[in-house]
Structure formats: C-alpha cells, structure tokens
N, CA, C and O of each residue as an XYZ file, in Angstrom:
300
protein
N     153.370    182.754    -42.327
C     154.957    182.626    -42.862
C     154.856    183.520    -44.282
O     154.122    182.890    -45.044
N     155.233    184.512    -44.787
C     155.417    184.919    -46.001
C     156.889    184.639    -46.690
O     157.891    185.244    -46.310
N     156.913    183.574    -47.832
C     158.220    183.532    -48.358
C     157.944    184.653    -49.597
O     156.869    185.086    -50.014
N     159.428    184.976    -50.055
C     159.081    185.848    -51.100
C     159.961    184.983    -52.193
O     160.692    184.010    -52.007
N     159.619    185.697    -53.411
C     160.748    185.077    -54.577
C     162.057    185.432    -54.327
O     162.194    186.617    -54.023
N     163.342    184.580    -54.373
C     164.520    184.632    -54.240
C     164.967    184.308    -52.816
O     166.146    184.485    -52.508
N     163.925    183.758    -51.776
C     164.517    183.766    -50.372
C     165.003    182.296    -50.092
O     164.226    181.368    -50.320
N     165.999    182.109    -49.708
C     166.533    180.569    -49.516
C     165.433    179.832    -48.737
O     164.705    180.587    -48.092
N     165.192    178.688    -48.668
C     164.572    177.493    -47.936
C     165.270    176.618    -47.342
O     166.269    176.069    -47.805
N     164.711    176.415    -46.135
C     165.666    175.129    -45.266
C     164.996    173.861    -45.760
O     163.885    173.938    -46.283
N     165.569    172.789    -45.632
C     164.834    171.766    -45.807
C     163.527    171.642    -45.220
O     162.586    171.133    -45.829
N     163.440    172.139    -43.942
C     162.124    172.143    -43.334
C     161.151    173.094    -43.805
O     160.055    173.287    -43.279
N     161.544    173.599    -44.686
C     160.271    175.034    -45.488
C     160.659    176.246    -44.892
O     160.033    177.262    -45.192
N     161.544    176.298    -44.137
C     161.377    177.830    -43.439
C     162.413    178.507    -43.991
O     163.437    177.943    -44.375
N     162.212    179.743    -44.065
C     163.235    180.775    -44.753
C     164.607    180.796    -43.926
O     164.791    180.684    -42.714
N     165.512    180.977    -44.988
C     166.934    180.639    -43.965
C     167.284    182.302    -43.916
O     166.959    183.138    -44.759
N     167.902    182.474    -42.905
C     168.300    183.886    -42.262
C     168.910    184.775    -43.461
O     169.573    184.194    -44.319
N     168.722    186.056    -43.540
C     169.574    187.084    -44.288
C     170.864    186.696    -44.374
O     171.335    186.247    -43.328
N     171.761    186.749    -45.570
C     173.241    186.901    -45.429
C     173.381    188.456    -45.106
O     172.707    189.362    -45.597
N     174.409    188.562    -44.169
C     174.805    190.110    -43.923
C     175.582    190.634    -45.615
O     176.281    190.134    -46.497
N     175.071    191.618    -45.376
C     175.511    192.610    -46.785
C     177.108    192.989    -46.223
O     177.470    193.250    -45.076
N     177.825    192.919    -47.363
C     179.289    193.340    -47.258
C     179.353    194.632    -47.756
O     178.707    195.197    -48.639
N     180.511    195.099    -46.817
C     180.918    196.242    -47.568
C     181.642    196.427    -48.597
O     182.111    195.328    -48.894
N     181.989    197.197    -49.295
C     182.744    196.767    -50.489
C     184.335    196.635    -50.094
O     185.136    196.152    -50.894
N     184.707    197.083    -48.851
C     186.433    196.653    -48.401
C     186.109    195.288    -48.096
O     186.861    194.516    -48.691
N     185.131    194.641    -47.273
C     185.169    193.208    -47.243
C     184.776    192.871    -48.404
O     185.164    191.704    -48.467
N     184.214    193.127    -49.471
C     184.098    192.219    -50.784
C     185.377    192.302    -51.347
O     185.473    191.678    -52.403
N     186.519    192.952    -50.923
C     188.047    192.892    -51.697
C     188.810    191.634    -51.332
O     189.655    191.042    -52.004
N     188.363    191.364    -50.196
C     189.016    190.016    -49.572
C     188.171    188.953    -49.629
O     186.958    189.129    -49.751
N     188.793    187.573    -49.536
C     188.323    186.238    -49.702
C     187.700    186.263    -48.246
O     188.257    186.631    -47.212
N     186.197    185.707    -48.440
C     185.898    185.575    -47.045
C     185.465    186.801    -46.164
O     184.677    186.764    -45.218
N     186.052    187.764    -46.597
C     185.790    189.107    -45.752
C     186.462    189.018    -44.437
O     186.133    189.360    -43.301
N     187.631    188.386    -45.007
C     188.907    187.734    -43.928
C     190.273    188.556    -44.151
O     190.681    188.941    -45.247
N     190.966    188.773    -42.791
C     192.559    189.450    -43.249
C     193.253    188.566    -43.780
O     193.565    187.631    -43.042
N     193.675    188.538    -45.032
C     194.438    187.428    -45.437
C     195.876    186.890    -44.795
O     196.520    185.881    -45.085
N     196.184    188.087    -43.671
C     197.454    187.169    -43.030
C     196.929    186.249    -41.769
O     197.587    185.275    -41.403
N     195.946    186.553    -41.263
C     195.675    185.964    -40.128
C     194.241    185.054    -39.808
O     193.968    184.076    -39.112
N     193.613    185.829    -40.593
C     192.242    185.291    -41.132
C     190.808    185.985    -40.208
O     189.634    185.661    -40.389
N     191.276    186.902    -39.305
C     190.095    187.651    -38.349
C     189.370    188.347    -39.620
O     189.856    188.770    -40.669
N     187.956    188.312    -39.125
C     187.042    188.939    -40.075
C     187.374    190.294    -40.208
O     188.013    190.656    -39.220
N     187.170    191.360    -41.176
C     187.015    192.378    -41.410
C     185.798    193.024    -40.623
O     184.709    192.449    -40.603
N     185.982    194.087    -40.055
C     185.088    194.922    -38.942
C     184.180    195.669    -40.039
O     184.753    196.102    -41.039
N     182.913    195.827    -39.915
C     181.696    196.360    -40.768
C     182.480    197.763    -40.959
O     182.798    198.096    -42.101
N     182.799    198.596    -39.847
C     183.088    200.002    -40.139
C     184.897    200.084    -40.783
O     185.568    201.115    -40.743
N     185.316    198.939    -41.258
C     186.834    199.205    -41.374
C     186.480    199.945    -42.769
O     185.502    199.723    -43.484
N     187.612    200.965    -42.996
C     187.426    201.647    -44.112
C     189.217    201.406    -44.775
O     190.062    200.747    -44.169
N     189.466    202.127    -46.138
C     190.704    201.974    -46.644
C     191.638    202.638    -45.477
O     191.416    203.590    -44.728
N     192.587    201.911    -45.588
C     193.958    202.154    -44.760
C     193.772    201.514    -43.352
O     194.832    201.510    -42.726
N     192.693    200.961    -42.663
C     192.270    200.390    -41.431
C     192.966    199.504    -41.088
O     193.227    198.933    -42.147
N     193.481    198.961    -40.266
C     194.816    198.128    -39.966
C     193.773    196.701    -39.332
O     192.676    196.715    -38.773
N     194.406    195.906    -39.600
C     193.429    194.681    -38.737
C     193.890    194.681    -37.249
O     195.029    194.908    -36.842
N     192.771    194.379    -36.509
C     192.858    194.480    -35.122
C     193.823    193.515    -34.512
O     194.340    193.843    -33.444
N     194.167    192.243    -35.111
C     194.735    191.234    -34.707
C     196.020    191.363    -35.145
O     196.809    191.312    -34.201
N     196.563    191.517    -36.256
C     197.688    191.551    -37.068
C     198.330    192.649    -37.601
O     199.543    192.739    -37.789
N     197.350    193.626    -37.884
C     198.039    194.899    -38.257
C     198.285    195.363    -39.635
O     198.850    196.393    -40.003
N     197.459    193.876    -40.720
C     197.382    193.575    -41.858
C     196.771    195.300    -42.430
O     195.967    195.681    -41.579
N     196.907    196.259    -43.442
C     196.391    197.613    -43.756
C     195.500    196.869    -44.967
O     195.971    196.161    -45.857
N     194.276    197.169    -44.792
C     192.912    196.679    -45.782
C     192.959    198.001    -46.558
O     193.290    199.100    -46.113
N     192.536    197.668    -47.899
C     192.458    198.910    -49.118
C     191.337    197.788    -50.128
O     191.512    196.653    -50.571
N     190.351    198.607    -50.191
C     189.518    198.068    -51.318
C     189.937    198.203    -52.569
O     190.237    199.257    -53.131
N     189.964    196.563    -53.226
C     190.289    196.405    -54.619
C     189.972    197.871    -55.764
O     188.973    198.589    -55.780
N     191.043    197.942    -56.518
C     190.713    198.800    -57.560
C     189.700    198.078    -58.532
O     189.863    196.860    -58.609
N     188.704    198.610    -59.271
C     187.848    198.282    -60.322
C     188.459    197.399    -61.217
O     188.045    196.263    -61.453
N     189.649    198.032    -61.818
C     190.320    197.297    -62.950
C     191.199    195.753    -62.415
O     191.468    194.771    -63.107
N     191.487    195.993    -60.992
C     192.240    194.289    -60.406
C     190.785    193.458    -60.425
O     190.681    192.387    -61.023
N     189.833    193.991    -59.805
C     188.475    192.967    -60.092
C     188.287    192.255    -61.182
O     187.991    191.063    -61.100
N     188.472    193.057    -62.682
C     188.326    192.457    -63.747
C     189.434    191.325    -64.085
O     189.200    190.451    -64.919
N     190.664    191.404    -63.375
C     191.424    190.637    -64.108
C     192.717    191.564    -64.393
O     193.736    190.883    -64.289
N     192.935    192.663    -64.661
C     193.880    193.271    -65.348
C     194.645    194.019    -63.794
O     194.044    194.528    -62.847
N     195.759    193.891    -63.936
C     196.789    194.572    -63.089
C     197.286    196.094    -63.181
O     197.654    196.625    -62.134
N     197.316    196.817    -64.369
C     197.872    197.897    -64.485
C     196.841    199.181    -64.681
O     196.846    200.081    -65.521
N     196.146    198.963    -63.811
C     194.952    199.850    -63.278
C     194.091    200.626    -64.571
O     193.871    201.833    -64.663
N     193.825    199.921    -65.197
C     192.920    200.364    -66.683
C     193.607    200.969    -67.909
O     192.992    201.538    -68.812
N     195.214    200.766    -67.859
C     195.880    201.126    -68.632
C     196.017    199.806    -69.981
O     196.839    199.912    -70.891
N     195.188    198.796    -69.872
C     195.088    197.824    -70.937
C     193.927    197.683    -71.420
O     193.732    196.880    -72.332
C-alpha cells in the first residue's frame, strides 16, 4: 500500500477514498445540491440546466458574488 502526502487516512491506517471533483456549477451550490429540493446536481449539468426533480434552473456563480460582492465587479 502506498500512501502519498495529503492522502486522508482512516483510523485503521488505510487510505480514504478520493472525494469526487466538483464542476464549477456544482461548486456554486451548497453541497452540490439543488437549493429548492436537495437533489444532487448532475456532473453533466451546465448553466441553464434544470433540476430533474423540481425544475430549478442552475447557474454558475459570478466570481464577484463568490467574493461577497453583489454588484458584479462595480465596487
């Protein structure tokens, strides 16, 4: 067994499974879930894709919103 620097290790000393990489769209939402119904956002969802469960339309967060600004870079 090879353990690399940065690997998460279980209490038994075994490497933990890798966490899946999130898309930019999934990272725009808490827990990569639809804010209306809690359904997971599919890996192939793109801007404008609807939630398969409730129809919520997904959008990637504007980088300025991620920094706590709301006027899209005008401040």
